[in-house]
TORKELUM-199126 format. One record per residue (C-alpha): residue in three letters; x, y, z. Coordinates in steps of 0.02 Angstrom, whole numbers, plus 50000, padded with zeros to 5 digits. Layout:
<atoms>
ATOM,ala,X,Y,Z .
...
</atoms>
This chain:
<atoms>
ATOM,unk,50432,49231,51403 .
ATOM,unk,50514,49239,51571 .
ATOM,unk,50630,49418,51581 .
ATOM,unk,50813,49382,51582 .
ATOM,unk,50917,49439,51731 .
ATOM,unk,51054,49458,51835 .
ATOM,unk,51061,49426,52038 .
ATOM,unk,51199,49504,52113 .
ATOM,unk,51274,49621,52253 .
ATOM,unk,51417,49747,52235 .
ATOM,unk,51538,49606,52257 .
ATOM,unk,51467,49518,52114 .
ATOM,unk,51439,49368,52230 .
ATOM,unk,51263,49295,52211 .
ATOM,unk,51135,49262,52332 .
ATOM,unk,50976,49180,52361 .
ATOM,unk,50887,49336,52396 .
ATOM,unk,50955,49470,52273 .
ATOM,unk,51017,49644,52321 .
ATOM,unk,50997,49691,52146 .
ATOM,unk,50901,49636,52011 .
ATOM,unk,50965,49690,51824 .
ATOM,unk,50834,49649,51691 .
ATOM,unk,50901,49620,51504 .
ATOM,unk,50850,49761,51389 .
ATOM,unk,50744,49727,51255 .
ATOM,unk,50850,49725,51074 .
ATOM,unk,50748,49810,50936 .
ATOM,unk,50802,49776,50754 .
ATOM,unk,50747,49912,50664 .
ATOM,unk,50796,49911,50473 .
ATOM,unk,50816,50042,50341 .
ATOM,unk,50842,50021,50144 .
ATOM,unk,50809,50198,50099 .
ATOM,unk,50822,50377,50116 .
ATOM,unk,50638,50426,50135 .
ATOM,unk,50604,50299,50248 .
ATOM,unk,50760,50320,50357 .
ATOM,unk,50679,50499,50377 .
ATOM,unk,50536,50444,50431 .
ATOM,unk,50606,50318,50543 .
ATOM,unk,50706,50422,50641 .
ATOM,unk,50592,50482,50795 .
ATOM,unk,50565,50299,50805 .
ATOM,unk,50753,50245,50845 .
ATOM,unk,50784,50406,50941 .
ATOM,unk,50631,50335,51051 .
ATOM,unk,50701,50160,51051 .
ATOM,unk,50866,50228,51108 .
ATOM,unk,50819,50350,51246 .
ATOM,unk,50680,50212,51309 .
ATOM,unk,50772,50140,51475 .
ATOM,unk,50709,49975,51439 .
ATOM,unk,50778,49947,51274 .
ATOM,unk,50933,49952,51140 .
ATOM,unk,50917,49958,50951 .
ATOM,unk,51013,49879,50826 .
ATOM,unk,51016,49956,50659 .
ATOM,unk,51022,49875,50489 .
ATOM,unk,51059,49988,50343 .
ATOM,unk,51031,49922,50161 .
ATOM,unk,50977,49971,49995 .
ATOM,unk,51016,50142,49924 .
ATOM,unk,51092,50202,50083 .
ATOM,unk,51238,50104,50018 .
ATOM,unk,51237,50157,49855 .
ATOM,unk,51336,50305,49794 .
ATOM,unk,51231,50326,49649 .
ATOM,unk,51070,50392,49769 .
ATOM,unk,51182,50509,49873 .
ATOM,unk,51284,50358,49999 .
ATOM,unk,51147,50427,50132 .
ATOM,unk,51235,50315,50269 .
ATOM,unk,51331,50472,50304 .
ATOM,unk,51162,50549,50365 .
ATOM,unk,51136,50414,50482 .
ATOM,unk,51302,50429,50568 .
ATOM,unk,51288,50624,50559 .
ATOM,unk,51144,50605,50664 .
ATOM,unk,51229,50510,50793 .
ATOM,unk,51159,50320,50767 .
ATOM,unk,51269,50177,50777 .
ATOM,unk,51249,50055,50616 .
ATOM,unk,51248,49867,50662 .
ATOM,unk,51248,49802,50509 .
ATOM,unk,51265,49848,50314 .
ATOM,unk,51173,49731,50202 .
ATOM,unk,51229,49769,50042 .
ATOM,unk,51080,49697,49915 .
ATOM,unk,51127,49713,49720 .
ATOM,unk,50987,49818,49630 .
ATOM,unk,51018,49910,49461 .
ATOM,unk,50858,49994,49452 .
ATOM,unk,50822,49954,49290 .
ATOM,unk,50709,49799,49282 .
ATOM,unk,50586,49694,49384 .
ATOM,unk,50690,49549,49368 .
ATOM,unk,50826,49645,49466 .
ATOM,unk,50686,49689,49609 .
ATOM,unk,50646,49501,49631 .
ATOM,unk,50840,49453,49648 .
ATOM,unk,50853,49595,49767 .
ATOM,unk,50716,49516,49859 .
ATOM,unk,50776,49355,49856 .
ATOM,unk,50954,49401,49902 .
ATOM,unk,50892,49524,50031 .
ATOM,unk,50800,49386,50123 .
ATOM,unk,50977,49282,50131 .
ATOM,unk,51085,49438,50187 .
ATOM,unk,50944,49501,50332 .
ATOM,unk,50915,49328,50400 .
ATOM,unk,51107,49308,50427 .
ATOM,unk,51113,49467,50501 .
ATOM,unk,50947,49438,50640 .
ATOM,unk,51043,49260,50662 .
ATOM,unk,51199,49357,50746 .
ATOM,unk,51088,49499,50823 .
ATOM,unk,50950,49385,50910 .
ATOM,unk,50834,49539,50936 .
ATOM,unk,50677,49520,51034 .
ATOM,unk,50584,49631,50916 .
ATOM,unk,50612,49687,50740 .
ATOM,unk,50539,49854,50654 .
ATOM,unk,50524,49870,50460 .
ATOM,unk,50446,50025,50380 .
ATOM,unk,50296,50048,50245 .
ATOM,unk,50305,49967,50077 .
ATOM,unk,50480,49937,49983 .
ATOM,unk,50549,49792,49917 .
ATOM,unk,50687,49802,50037 .
ATOM,unk,50553,49797,50181 .
ATOM,unk,50496,49654,50114 .
ATOM,unk,50630,49552,50120 .
ATOM,unk,50665,49603,50293 .
ATOM,unk,50503,49554,50351 .
ATOM,unk,50491,49378,50282 .
ATOM,unk,50667,49368,50352 .
ATOM,unk,50599,49414,50535 .
ATOM,unk,50413,49318,50516 .
ATOM,unk,50507,49158,50444 .
ATOM,unk,50636,49153,50620 .
ATOM,unk,50505,49190,50741 .
ATOM,unk,50551,49359,50765 .
ATOM,unk,50407,49458,50819 .
ATOM,unk,50394,49591,50689 .
ATOM,unk,50327,49766,50701 .
ATOM,unk,50274,49861,50552 .
ATOM,unk,50245,50043,50522 .
ATOM,unk,50138,50132,50405 .
ATOM,unk,50020,49975,50347 .
ATOM,unk,49844,49995,50291 .
ATOM,unk,49879,50139,50164 .
ATOM,unk,49822,50131,49989 .
ATOM,unk,49931,50166,49825 .
ATOM,unk,49819,50108,49688 .
ATOM,unk,49935,50198,49551 .
ATOM,unk,50032,50056,49486 .
ATOM,unk,50171,50050,49600 .
ATOM,unk,50149,49883,49661 .
ATOM,unk,50157,49954,49841 .
ATOM,unk,49982,49903,49889 .
ATOM,unk,50031,49720,49866 .
ATOM,unk,50188,49742,49958 .
ATOM,unk,50116,49822,50095 .
ATOM,unk,49961,49714,50134 .
ATOM,unk,50086,49564,50099 .
ATOM,unk,50197,49642,50254 .
ATOM,unk,50035,49662,50354 .
ATOM,unk,50006,49498,50350 .
ATOM,unk,50175,49436,50387 .
ATOM,unk,50194,49571,50536 .
ATOM,unk,50128,49537,50735 .
ATOM,unk,50105,49731,50765 .
ATOM,unk,50032,49865,50670 .
ATOM,unk,50081,50046,50691 .
ATOM,unk,49966,50144,50585 .
ATOM,unk,49967,50335,50526 .
ATOM,unk,49783,50362,50520 .
ATOM,unk,49597,50277,50558 .
ATOM,unk,49572,50232,50389 .
ATOM,unk,49720,50136,50388 .
ATOM,unk,49684,50043,50534 .
ATOM,unk,49507,50006,50483 .
ATOM,unk,49588,49913,50322 .
ATOM,unk,49696,49817,50419 .
ATOM,unk,49554,49766,50546 .
ATOM,unk,49458,49725,50385 .
ATOM,unk,49599,49610,50328 .
ATOM,unk,49548,49516,50484 .
ATOM,unk,49702,49570,50603 .
ATOM,unk,49671,49558,50797 .
ATOM,unk,49622,49743,50861 .
ATOM,unk,49769,49735,50999 .
ATOM,unk,49879,49721,50869 .
ATOM,unk,49842,49885,50795 .
ATOM,unk,49891,50056,50838 .
ATOM,unk,49838,50212,50776 .
ATOM,unk,49993,50327,50809 .
ATOM,unk,50009,50449,50672 .
ATOM,unk,50142,50481,50542 .
ATOM,unk,50322,50473,50639 .
ATOM,unk,50404,50618,50550 .
ATOM,unk,50288,50750,50598 .
ATOM,unk,50363,50727,50767 .
ATOM,unk,50531,50814,50708 .
ATOM,unk,50429,50932,50605 .
ATOM,unk,50342,50992,50761 .
ATOM,unk,50507,51017,50842 .
ATOM,unk,50572,51121,50725 .
ATOM,unk,50705,51000,50668 .
ATOM,unk,50752,51042,50509 .
ATOM,unk,50871,51165,50426 .
ATOM,unk,50822,51369,50431 .
ATOM,unk,50802,51483,50292 .
ATOM,unk,50974,51546,50287 .
ATOM,unk,51045,51362,50278 .
ATOM,unk,50921,51324,50145 .
ATOM,unk,50971,51483,50059 .
ATOM,unk,51167,51447,50072 .
ATOM,unk,51173,51275,50024 .
ATOM,unk,51059,51276,49872 .
ATOM,unk,51100,51456,49806 .
ATOM,unk,50919,51488,49821 .
ATOM,unk,50843,51692,49792 .
ATOM,unk,50723,51665,49922 .
ATOM,unk,50640,51843,49856 .
ATOM,unk,50589,51708,49717 .
ATOM,unk,50482,51574,49685 .
ATOM,unk,50535,51377,49721 .
ATOM,unk,50494,51212,49687 .
ATOM,unk,50551,51046,49759 .
ATOM,unk,50514,50907,49626 .
ATOM,unk,50532,50715,49637 .
ATOM,unk,50454,50598,49543 .
ATOM,unk,50484,50414,49523 .
ATOM,unk,50451,50265,49405 .
ATOM,unk,50275,50173,49423 .
ATOM,unk,50328,49998,49444 .
ATOM,unk,50208,49924,49326 .
ATOM,unk,50235,50060,49198 .
ATOM,unk,50430,50057,49237 .
ATOM,unk,50461,50048,49060 .
ATOM,unk,50381,50211,49031 .
ATOM,unk,50457,50304,49157 .
ATOM,unk,50564,50418,49047 .
ATOM,unk,50415,50489,48946 .
ATOM,unk,50309,50486,49110 .
ATOM,unk,50450,50629,49152 .
ATOM,unk,50470,50726,48996 .
ATOM,unk,50312,50822,49008 .
ATOM,unk,50379,50871,49213 .
ATOM,unk,50543,50923,49141 .
ATOM,unk,50466,51030,48993 .
ATOM,unk,50343,51128,49126 .
ATOM,unk,50500,51144,49239 .
ATOM,unk,50601,51229,49094 .
ATOM,unk,50455,51335,49061 .
ATOM,unk,50427,51384,49242 .
ATOM,unk,50618,51428,49259 .
ATOM,unk,50593,51543,49111 .
ATOM,unk,50480,51642,49220 .
ATOM,unk,50599,51660,49366 .
ATOM,unk,50537,51487,49466 .
ATOM,unk,50695,51415,49555 .
ATOM,unk,50676,51227,49551 .
ATOM,unk,50772,51085,49658 .
ATOM,unk,50764,50924,49578 .
ATOM,unk,50806,50771,49660 .
ATOM,unk,50846,50591,49621 .
ATOM,unk,50708,50447,49620 .
ATOM,unk,50702,50281,49731 .
ATOM,unk,50815,50150,49659 .
ATOM,unk,50650,50070,49598 .
ATOM,unk,50650,49983,49416 .
ATOM,unk,50631,50104,49304 .
ATOM,unk,50744,50214,49419 .
ATOM,unk,50899,50229,49334 .
ATOM,unk,50802,50298,49170 .
ATOM,unk,50739,50438,49268 .
ATOM,unk,50903,50479,49325 .
ATOM,unk,50992,50467,49165 .
ATOM,unk,50860,50594,49109 .
ATOM,unk,50882,50712,49252 .
ATOM,unk,51078,50710,49239 .
ATOM,unk,51058,50763,49059 .
ATOM,unk,50923,50902,49110 .
ATOM,unk,51046,50975,49233 .
ATOM,unk,51204,50955,49108 .
ATOM,unk,51094,51102,49011 .
ATOM,unk,51121,51212,49172 .
ATOM,unk,50956,51295,49138 .
ATOM,unk,50953,51457,49250 .
ATOM,unk,50862,51444,49418 .
ATOM,unk,50876,51239,49406 .
ATOM,unk,50991,51117,49504 .
ATOM,unk,50979,50931,49508 .
ATOM,unk,51044,50838,49671 .
ATOM,unk,51045,50658,49710 .
ATOM,unk,50984,50666,49899 .
ATOM,unk,50972,50838,49993 .
ATOM,unk,50942,50735,50157 .
ATOM,unk,50787,50748,50273 .
ATOM,unk,50859,50908,50375 .
ATOM,unk,50877,51010,50197 .
ATOM,unk,50713,50945,50113 .
ATOM,unk,50603,50968,50261 .
ATOM,unk,50689,51162,50261 .
ATOM,unk,50643,51190,50095 .
ATOM,unk,50461,51137,50134 .
ATOM,unk,50464,51230,50278 .
ATOM,unk,50464,51403,50184 .
ATOM,unk,50311,51380,50135 .
ATOM,unk,50267,51439,50299 .
ATOM,unk,50362,51620,50297 .
ATOM,unk,50274,51778,50259 .
ATOM,unk,50290,51820,50076 .
ATOM,unk,50383,51652,50031 .
ATOM,unk,50310,51567,49884 .
ATOM,unk,50363,51362,49890 .
ATOM,unk,50275,51210,49800 .
ATOM,unk,50313,51023,49808 .
ATOM,unk,50300,50932,49660 .
ATOM,unk,50306,50763,49572 .
ATOM,unk,50229,50604,49645 .
ATOM,unk,50328,50549,49812 .
ATOM,unk,50218,50514,49948 .
ATOM,unk,50295,50647,50049 .
ATOM,unk,50190,50767,49940 .
ATOM,unk,50054,50711,50016 .
ATOM,unk,50118,50639,50193 .
ATOM,unk,50240,50793,50240 .
ATOM,unk,50178,50927,50167 .
ATOM,unk,50022,50968,50251 .
ATOM,unk,50133,50994,50409 .
ATOM,unk,50202,51145,50318 .
ATOM,unk,50060,51210,50253 .
ATOM,unk,50140,51175,50087 .
ATOM,unk,50055,51174,49929 .
ATOM,unk,50081,51029,49818 .
ATOM,unk,50048,50973,49639 .
ATOM,unk,50052,50766,49616 .
ATOM,unk,50080,50714,49456 .
ATOM,unk,50015,50554,49377 .
ATOM,unk,49942,50395,49480 .
ATOM,unk,50066,50338,49593 .
ATOM,unk,49980,50390,49728 .
ATOM,unk,49794,50364,49680 .
ATOM,unk,49699,50313,49842 .
ATOM,unk,49812,50377,49962 .
ATOM,unk,49743,50491,50097 .
ATOM,unk,49764,50674,50047 .
ATOM,unk,49762,50846,50131 .
ATOM,unk,49671,50991,50051 .
ATOM,unk,49841,51066,50005 .
ATOM,unk,49854,50942,49849 .
ATOM,unk,49811,50963,49675 .
ATOM,unk,49828,50820,49556 .
ATOM,unk,49875,50828,49371 .
ATOM,unk,49908,50711,49233 .
ATOM,unk,50074,50689,49149 .
ATOM,unk,50037,50843,49038 .
ATOM,unk,50154,50990,49032 .
ATOM,unk,50020,51121,49027 .
ATOM,unk,49929,51053,49189 .
ATOM,unk,50099,51037,49280 .
ATOM,unk,50137,51212,49251 .
ATOM,unk,49972,51269,49281 .
ATOM,unk,49953,51169,49435 .
ATOM,unk,50124,51249,49494 .
ATOM,unk,50074,51415,49445 .
ATOM,unk,49909,51399,49541 .
ATOM,unk,50016,51331,49713 .
ATOM,unk,50129,51481,49701 .
ATOM,unk,50017,51620,49648 .
ATOM,unk,49829,51593,49702 .
ATOM,unk,49806,51666,49852 .
ATOM,unk,49646,51582,49912 .
ATOM,unk,49718,51409,49883 .
ATOM,unk,49869,51462,49970 .
ATOM,unk,49766,51509,50106 .
ATOM,unk,49681,51344,50103 .
ATOM,unk,49854,51256,50120 .
ATOM,unk,49915,51352,50274 .
ATOM,unk,49756,51319,50373 .
ATOM,unk,49689,51164,50326 .
ATOM,unk,49693,51006,50455 .
ATOM,unk,49834,50870,50427 .
ATOM,unk,49751,50705,50418 .
ATOM,unk,49908,50632,50466 .
ATOM,unk,49943,50731,50622 .
ATOM,unk,49927,50644,50799 .
ATOM,unk,50074,50690,50901 .
ATOM,unk,50218,50596,50979 .
ATOM,unk,50218,50434,50873 .
ATOM,unk,50405,50382,50914 .
ATOM,unk,50368,50389,51075 .
ATOM,unk,50210,50279,51065 .
ATOM,unk,50275,50147,50949 .
ATOM,unk,50411,50122,51098 .
ATOM,unk,50312,50091,51236 .
ATOM,unk,50224,49974,51143 .
ATOM,unk,50382,49887,51087 .
ATOM,unk,50444,49890,51274 .
ATOM,unk,50276,49817,51347 .
ATOM,unk,50198,49704,51231 .
ATOM,unk,50206,49534,51309 .
ATOM,unk,50346,49424,51193 .
ATOM,unk,50257,49256,51208 .
ATOM,unk,50152,49144,51105 .
ATOM,unk,50000,49237,51086 .
ATOM,unk,50115,49368,50995 .
ATOM,unk,50180,49246,50871 .
ATOM,unk,50010,49154,50843 .
ATOM,unk,49916,49260,50727 .
ATOM,unk,49725,49235,50721 .
ATOM,unk,49609,49280,50569 .
ATOM,unk,49469,49375,50659 .
ATOM,unk,49356,49336,50482 .
ATOM,unk,49269,49172,50508 .
ATOM,unk,49172,49173,50341 .
ATOM,unk,49024,49094,50406 .
ATOM,unk,48897,49058,50261 .
ATOM,unk,48730,49132,50280 .
ATOM,unk,48639,49127,50122 .
ATOM,unk,48774,49126,50011 .
ATOM,unk,48956,49194,50066 .
ATOM,unk,48936,49297,50232 .
ATOM,unk,49043,49453,50221 .
</atoms>
């Protein structure tokens, strides 16, 4: 597409030979529907905002607008970002029917926002149902769509793989966090020029030290840093959402036993997925018991969450991340923080040497946490192991592609690289 521009001099008069050419900035619509997703997108929003040839439009939806999950819209405002559209999607976090309904209502509401914004490109993250609604809306409106974190695997029953790969096939540009993910996208028949291996955006902020410092963590969470600390988050497994409470109970039993041994445990709410409401009810009941050393929080926010993980870097401090959140695999290596990954939800996802996988068994969870906190040989491995998601400057890399990619029919017309030739049977 030809660039839009104005031809004028200082007096506002037009000339056959312009004195000043003012290029129209590209408008980049960025969608966020979840607290964790926003924390990962922050470096991208910041890089787009700083780029001289682009301006962002931020669409906020999902759990950001739900007070039951901490109303993280306030965090976005505190970071200094302008919210251009608040898109309410009704979701009771109780059933897959509600999820399907939310996707449909999301497509309607997000497409209306896109129609009003008229963005040049849209940026959508990862594998959540809100993001799927956004990708459907953008791609069907011929808005070139960039998908971040495609090509990953989570084969443990959360429906994430199906959603993520569907988003990949609808999107026009792909920004992956690791080479394995890039290889999978290429194996799905995507053209190589569309795929960019940039690393994990959240590590941009971690590498800059943009997180709460130990004194702030101690004061805000009431922790004694001389005692071990566990950061716990457990989400539902979507294909097993009716088992969410049963799968959580061994974790709570292990946490209670560890608290009795002097371990401090910070528990946070899950995502607003099917089964999430049942987990919240169980967490609230657990919190109401006021077990010494434990506290339940709707959301910590990115800075405080990373601040707790960063305690693992402190000399003599003992910290572990526990649960089944992807942050336990993708973000903890940057801090050298030991992790206990519970159950099947993250099955197949790339992980570092700092992760211990355990089943939904209280004894296995308790023993895994003890190893993370007190096994000095394993703790040293966690501190020194390579980070499989670290490439550096993911945000600026993404912004540069968004600013320079040609906005033409070649971008919109996707071509499958796999021809399916038959050679003595189906050729792969």
